[in-house]
GULOTI-647999 format. One record per residue: x negated, y, z negated of N, C-alpha, C in turn; residue in three letters. Coordinates in steps of 0.05 Angstrom, whole numbers, plus 5000, padded with zeros to 4 digits. Atoms other than C-alpha are relative to their C-alpha. Layout:
% residues N
XYZXYZXYZala
...
END
This chain:
% residues 418
502450155008517061188653499250064972unk
500849965027514861088582497150084999unk
502849905001508561498567498549884976unk
501350105023507061218498502049864981unk
498350135020509760778442498950064972unk
500849935027509561018370501849874979unk
498450105022511960748304502150214992unk
497949805007518561068282499450154975unk
500849865026515761228212502550094985unk
497749955016522761228183501049744988unk
498850245012526660748138502949985009unk
497350054992532960458167500749714996unk
499650285006534159798131502749905011unk
497650124989539159338166500550085029unk
499649924972538359678234497649925017unk
502150064980534459438295500450185023unk
499549794980533259978345497450075015unk
502249874985528860298398501050285006unk
499249724995529061058402498350115023unk
501549884978527161438465500150304997unk
500249715003524762148462499250125027unk
500549884974525162568525499650304996unk
500749725002521863248532498350075024unk
501549924976519363618593497150074992unk
502749935008513263838553498149774999unk
501750235000510663128552498449985027unk
501450004974508663228626497750195001unk
502249815000504063788607497549874989unk
502650115009496763598600499350094972unk
500749905026496464028538501349844977unk
498850165020500863528502498049794989unk
502150185010494663088496500849715003unk
499550294999494362338488502249944979unk
497850055018501162168459499649764982unk
500550245017498661498432498750084974unk
501449915025494661898381501450254988unk
498649765009499962428367500250014970unk
499849995029500562218295497450074986unk
502649925011493162358285499550305003unk
500349714997494163078306502550134991unk
497549915012499463358259500850285008unk
499349734991499364048292500350015030unk
499649974971501664278360502949945008unk
497250034990508064258403500949714998unk
499150284999508163498411500549894972unk
499650095028507363378336502550114988unk
497549875010512963868322502549865011unk
497750144988517663518371500449734987unk
499850265013516062838340501250024972unk
498949965028517463108270503050055001unk
497149954998524163388292501649765008unk
498650244991525962748327500349804977unk
499850195023524462328265502150094980unk
498049895018528762788223502849955011unk
497450064988534562708272500649704998unk
499650295003533561948269500949934971unk
499250055028533961958193502950084996unk
497249915002540362368197501949805013unk
498350194986543261878248500449754984unk
499750255014541861258207501350034973unk
498549955025544361578143503050005007unk
497249994991550761718181501149725006unk
499250274993551061008209500349834975unk
499850155025549760718139502650074985unk
497549915013555561138112502449875014unk
497850134985560060868168500249714993unk
499950285007558060158152501249954972unk
498950025027559560268078503150035001unk
497149954999566460538095501449755012unk
498950244987567759938141500149774981unk
500150225020565659448087502150044978unk
498049945021569859788034502849955010unk
497450054989575859778080500649705002unk
499550294997574959038092500449874972unk
499650105027574358908016502850074990unk
497349935008580759288005502149825014unk
498150184986584258878059500049724989unk
500250275012581758238027501149994971unk
498849995026584458467960498149974976unk
501750025024578258437916498350254995unk
501249745007576059167917501050084972unk
499149985028576259327841501550264993unk
498649745006579660017848502650015016unk
497549964986586760187867500850304999unk
499149725001590060847884497850205004unk
501949794997586561517885498650054974unk
501549945025581161727834501650204983unk
498449835018584262047773498550264994unk
501649765007578462547762497349985014unk
502649994987571562747786498249784992unk
501850215010568062237742500849735014unk
499350254987572161657771499350015029unk
500849984972570961917841497049955003unk
502950054998563461927828499449714994unk
500450295006563961227798500649835024unk
499350164976567360967861497950035021unk
502049954979562261287907497549844993unk
502450155008556660967866500549705003unk
499350284996560260297867499649925029unk
500250054971560760337943497149985009unk
502850004992553360507949498649754991unk
501350245011551159927904501049755014unk
498850254989555959407931499149965029unk
500850034972554259548004497049965003unk
502950044999546759557988499349714994unk
500750275008547058857958501849805014unk
498050164988552258578006498949735010unk
501050254989547758048036499249804978unk
500650175023546357777966502549904986unk
497550085013553757687949500549705005unk
499350284996556156967939502049975023unk
498250044977559856667998502949984992unk
497350045009565956497957501450274995unk
498449755004571357047959500550044970unk
499449985029573056887886497550104985unk
502549915013565756967865499450295006unk
500549714993565257627903501850184983unk
498249845017571357877865499050034972unk
501250005027568157687799497650184999unk
502449834999561658027819500850295001unk
499149724999565358667837501250104973unk
498949925026569158667771497850054980unk
502349965018562558587733498650265006unk
501449754992559359147773501650254991unk
498349785009565259607759499850044970unk
500249985029564859447685497450134992unk
502649885006557459637684500150305006unk
499949724993558860297719501750164981unk
498249875018564460457671498850044972unk
500950005028560960287606497050054996unk
502849975003553460287619498850105027unk
500849924973552360697683496950035004unk
502949974998545060827667498549745005unk
501350264997543660077671500749875027unk
499050134976546759947739497749915018unk
502250094983540159927777498649764989unk
501350235012536859447728501749755003unk
498350234999542858987726500349905029unk
499750084972543658997802497549855009unk
502550134993536258797809500049714989unk
500050265013537158217760502249825012unk
497750154991543957997785499749905028unk
500150074972542457987859497149945010unk
502850074993534857857858499150165024unk
500849834978533258457902497050005005unk
502949974993526658527939499150284992unk
501149735007522059117924501150215019unk
499049804981524359467988502950064994unk
497249965006531659357970500450164974unk
499949845024530459627900499550295005unk
500749724993527260247929502350135014unk
497849894984532960347978502450054982unk
497749965018538260247924499550244981unk
500649775017534660737878500450265014unk
499749764984534561247934503050065004unk
497149964997542061137946501350114975unk
498849925026543661217872499350304995unk
500749725005539861877870501750195017unk
498449844983544362127926502950024991unk
497250005008550861967890500550204978unk
499449805021554462477846499749884972unk
500250125026554261967789497250024989unk
502849985009546662047786499750234979unk
500149775019547362747754501749954976unk
498350065023553162507711498649804981unk
501450205017548961917686497950144983unk
502149865014543162377667501250174978unk
498749835020547862867631501249844978unk
498750165021551862327595497949854983unk
502150135016545461957575498850194980unk
501249815019542562587545502050064977unk
498049945020549062737509500449774980unk
499650235018550162037481497549964984unk
502550035015542862017461500050194976unk
500049815022543762647420502149934979unk
498050085020550162397388499049764984unk
501250235015546461747370497950104980unk
502049895018540762157341501350134975unk
498649885023545562557297501049794980unk
499150225018548461907270497649884986unk
502450115012541361647258498950184978unk
501049815020539362287222501850004975unk
498250025023545562247178499249764982unk
500850245016543261547157497550064985unk
502649955013536161777142500250194977unk
500049795021538062377100502349964979unk
497750035018544662147068500249724987unk
499750275011544261397058498549994973unk
501250005027542861276983497249874999unk
502650144999537060796998498150155018unk
501849884981534261137059498850274991unk
501049745008533761837030497849994979unk
502150035020529361576974497449885012unk
502350134988524661207022498850165023unk
501049864977523961667082498150224991unk
502049805007517562077076500350245018unk
499649754986517962807096498050045022unk
502149924982511262917130499549805022unk
500850204981509762257164502349875015unk
497750134987516762037183502150215010unk
497949824992522362557182498850235017unk
501349784985517663117206499349915028unk
500950094974514862697263502349955018unk
497650044983521762507287501150265010unk
498849744992524163227287498350165019unk
501749874980518163457327501149965028unk
499050064974521363117387503150035003unk
497149955000528563307369500650284992unk
499749725009527864057360502650135009unk
497449904991534364167398502050034978unk
498150005022537864037333500150274986unk
500149735012535664727308501250225018unk
499049804980538365067371499049935028unk
500750084974538364907445497950195013unk
501749794987534565547461497150004991unk
502749995012528365397420498149805013unk
502250184992521665097441498049984977unk
501950045022516664797392497350115008unk
502749894995509965157387498049934978unk
501850075022507064967319501249784984unk
499150225017507664327279497849924981unk
501850085022504364197212497250135003unk
502549854997499064737223500150254981unk
500249775018496665347184501350255012unk
499049744991499266057187498350125021unk
501749904979493266217230500849905027unk
499150114974495865757284502650145008unk
497549854994502666107278499350275012unk
500849744989499066767290498949975029unk
501150044973495266487350502249965021unk
497850054982501566227382501850255004unk
498549744998505166887367498750185020unk
501549824981499767277404500149895029unk
499950124973499766777462502750055013unk
497449974989507266827471500550295009unk
499649724993506767587474497850105019unk
502149944981500867557523497950194988unk
502049845013496267877473497349865000unk
502650125003488767767465499949834975unk
500250175023486567247415499750174975unk
500149835024487467507344497349984986unk
502450005016481767677297499949744983unk
500250265014479167047261500650004971unk
499449995029480767287191502549844994unk
497850185006485366787157502550164992unk
497549895010492766937145500549874973unk
499950115028493566867069502750074988unk
497749955016499466797024499250184976unk
500549825022500167236962498049884980unk
501850135019496366726919497349945012unk
502650044988490566706968499749755016unk
500150254985492266036999500950045028unk
499349964972493065927073502849895007unk
497350114994499365497074500249855026unk
499650174976501564967123503050025008unk
497349974990507765097165500949745013unk
499050254988512064497183500650035030unk
499349964972515164747247500350305006unk
499549734990514865407286501249975028unk
498750004974519765487344500350285009unk
499749734989520866067390501950005024unk
498449974976525666327442499850295009unk
500049744988525666917489502950105002unk
497349884998531667387489500850005029unk
499250024972535667257552501050265012unk
498849754989538967937558498350244994unk
501849775006533568377528497249935006unk
502750074990527168317567497850084981unk
502349945017520868277526500449944971unk
499450055028524368117461499749694995unk
500450295007522867457424500749964971unk
499250075027525267097363498649744992unk
501450235011521166607321501649884978unk
498750155022523866067275497949834986unk
501850165015519665767220501749824981unk
498450205015522465127188498349864979unk
501450155022520264847121501949774992unk
498450245005522764137112499349894972unk
500450135026523763807044501249725001unk
499150285001524563067030503049994991unk
497150015005531962867027500649964970unk
499450055028531362646954499450244983unk
500749765015528963346933502550184999unk
497949805003534263826906498750275001unk
501249744996532464516931500650194977unk
499649805021531365046878498350255005unk
501449744997527965716867497049955006unk
502850064994520965386870499749965030unk
500250054972522265146941500550265016unk
499549744987525165826960497650174998unk
502549845003518866146933497949935021unk
502050094980514665736981500650125027unk
499349894974518465947044499850305000unk
500249715003518666657018497150095003unk
502949924999511066667011499049995029unk
500750014971510466467085501050265014unk
498849764988515167037104498450254993unk
501549775009511267537062497250015014unk
502750014987504567307092500250105028unk
499749914972507267427162500750305001unk
499149724999510668087147497850204990unk
502049825011504668367109497450015017unk
502450014983499568197164500550175025unk
499549824978498968757215499849875028unk
500350134974497068267270502649875009unk
497550114992504067987269502050215009unk
497949794996507668647275500550065029unk
499149934973511568787338502950074999unk
497249925002518069177344502049835016unk
498350174984520768677395500249714990unk
500050275010519768067352501549994973unk
498750055025524467817297499549714991unk
500750255012523567227250502349894983unk
498350155019527966707215498249794987unk
501450205015525166267160502149824987unk
498050195010529165637143498749824980unk
500750215020528565227080502249795003unk
498150214993531864557097499749764981unk
500050235018533864007049502849884999unk
497450155002539563547029502050144982unk
498249875020542363946970498450214986unk
501349795015540864556928501250024972unk
498949985027541564686854501850254999unk
498049795003546865176828498750285001unk
501349745000541965746817499350095028unk
500749934973539465736889502550045016unk
497549974986546565646915501250284996unk
498949745006548866276880498350225013unk
501849804989542766666904500350025030unk
499850014970543666446977502850055010unk
497249954992551166576978501050254987unk
499149745010552067316964502250115018unk
497749904984558467676986499150205022unk
500849804979554468197027498249875022unk
501650134980550667667068501449755010unk
498950254988552267077113499349774981unk
500650235017552766417075497349875006unk
502750124996545766127065497850195004unk
502149804995542066777079499150114973unk
501149915026537666907018498850285002unk
501349734995533967517048500850095028unk
499249894975536467967103498750275004unk
501549764994531568487130500150055030unk
499849944971531368837198498149825017unk
501950164985525168437219500049714995unk
500050285006526367777185502349934981unk
498050115018531367337148499049744989unk
500750265012530466757100502649854994unk
497550155002535666207101499549744983unk
500050275013537165597058502249845014unk
498150164984540365067102499949714990unk
499850295007542764367085500249845025unk
499750174977542463777132502949975008unk
497250024993549963727128500950235018unk
499349774983550664437157498849985027unk
501450014974545464327211501249795018unk
498850224985548463657233502750085010unk
497349924993555463947233499950215023unk
500349814979553164537276499349875027unk
500850144976549864067326502349845011unk
497650164991556063617329502050195013unk
498049824988560364227343499150095027unk
501049934974555864427401500549785020unk
499750234982556563727430502949905001unk
497350105002563963647414501449975027unk
498650004974566663827483499049765017unk
501150214983561963337518500749724989unk
499350265012563262767469502949945005unk
497250054994570662857479500549925029unk
499750064971570062857555498949725006unk
501150274996565762227551501449794985unk
498650185018570261917499498049814986unk
502150165012563961687463499950044970unk
500249995029563561517390497549834992unk
502450145008556661337363500549814977unk
499850205022556060707320497349984987unk
502650045014550760517270498149845017unk
501750154983548160007319498750175022unk
501149824980547460527374498050194989unk
501849805012544261027327497349884993unk
502550135007539060537301498449925025unk
501350084975537660287371498650255012unk
501249764990536361007393497550074984unk
502249935017531761137334497649825006unk
502250194995527660517347498950035028unk
500949974973527360627422498450265005unk
501349744995525361367420497950074980unk
502049935021521261387356498849754987unk
500950265010518460687350497650024982unk
502549995016511560877324500550134973unk
499549865025514461337271501649844980unk
498250145018519760877242499249714995unk
500850285003515760227243500249904971unk
499850085028515260207167502849994990unk
497249995008522560397159501549765010unk
498850244989524459817203499249754984unk
501050245013520059317168501149974972unk
498950025027522859487099503150014999unk
497150014998530059497124501450264997unk
498749735002531260247115501550065026unk
498749984974532860257190500849725008unk
499150274993537159647203499849945029unk
500350094972535959257267502449825006unk
497750174992541858957304499149715004unk
500750284996541958197303500349935029unk
499750094972540657877370501749765001unk
498250224997546157427392499549865027unk
500550144975545256887444502450045019unk
497949964980549156997508499249885026unk
500650114974549656717578498550195017unk
501449824981545456987635502050155017unk
498349854982548157497683501049825023unk
499350184978548156957736502549844994unk
497750175006553356557699502650155003unk
497549844998558257137704501249985028unk
498850004973559057037779500249715010unk
499750284990559156277782502949955008unk
497350044990565156067822501449794983unk
END
């Protein structure tokens, strides 16, 4: 005899079912009114219901996987499954699993014609191979999915191995595109004369600090040395510093472009700070610019509030090129190339954008080779506009950042017309 009827409270799209839950405890008066079991989330009955629903979810996930395998087998038998043989590597295996998840999720929207289905599958495979991050959006447009179907497909995609690969490859290709965009901004003969240091290049780099090193986090941007001191104390869990200003040797306060920091992974309690002074790409670095970054270093080293035996500092002067006098000073035989000052507590470096970009490219080389990805000018500018739209609006309007021409093309629907 059925004692009560409750909603299953699970998602099982494509399945029609009635589930029966049998338990001797339901005969006990202490089980209460089962019709209101969902209103009392505690107690034995509520616990049994929760376990039952979890078993139902597992069951229908397993049944959905069986259905997918059956459909894929039928597509293979009909000859329009777009893959043959065994996967060549983990990425292709992940791609196939994702294809199976998407294709079986949209199966009821596939055209009736076998030929049109084959074309649809070929298009879907092409998307997964070349633009895997766009597969959900394109599937929604191509097959006119309902909101519930979009949600279910999104959930399926999150369960596939390709989901993690998509995130990793998107991050990597985005960084490669940024490096190409940065090369354009600092090296292009026209762009380097137009790009403003503080309002454009600086603002872009605030959100791309990984270029200075994966381990760093940004803590100060375009603020005074006093803010550097405050963040220094906060990172070391110290009390707020005394309000007296941090002054350079000439009595001025000075504005720091970027201050980044990282904790030592192997030596607990130790920390390293990086202060970056950016110069416009059209400026040739000389002793005057070195004097500025040196004054910041001296202000920090001479202020007792900064002192801590577990903290070291690097100060970078960054530009496009340096004059011969600075080059000779920063390239001494007893120091690493670019190191102008080398002290136990701090170092002062002169770095060019060419060196920084080359270092970043080297860090990404393995991933770019595995992805077989080569950034183009179009991809680089698209990334810059997409991720830094507010900052580069003037550069786009005057043509410093070129915008790809839009070309007319057929709709996605036309690709599957029989």
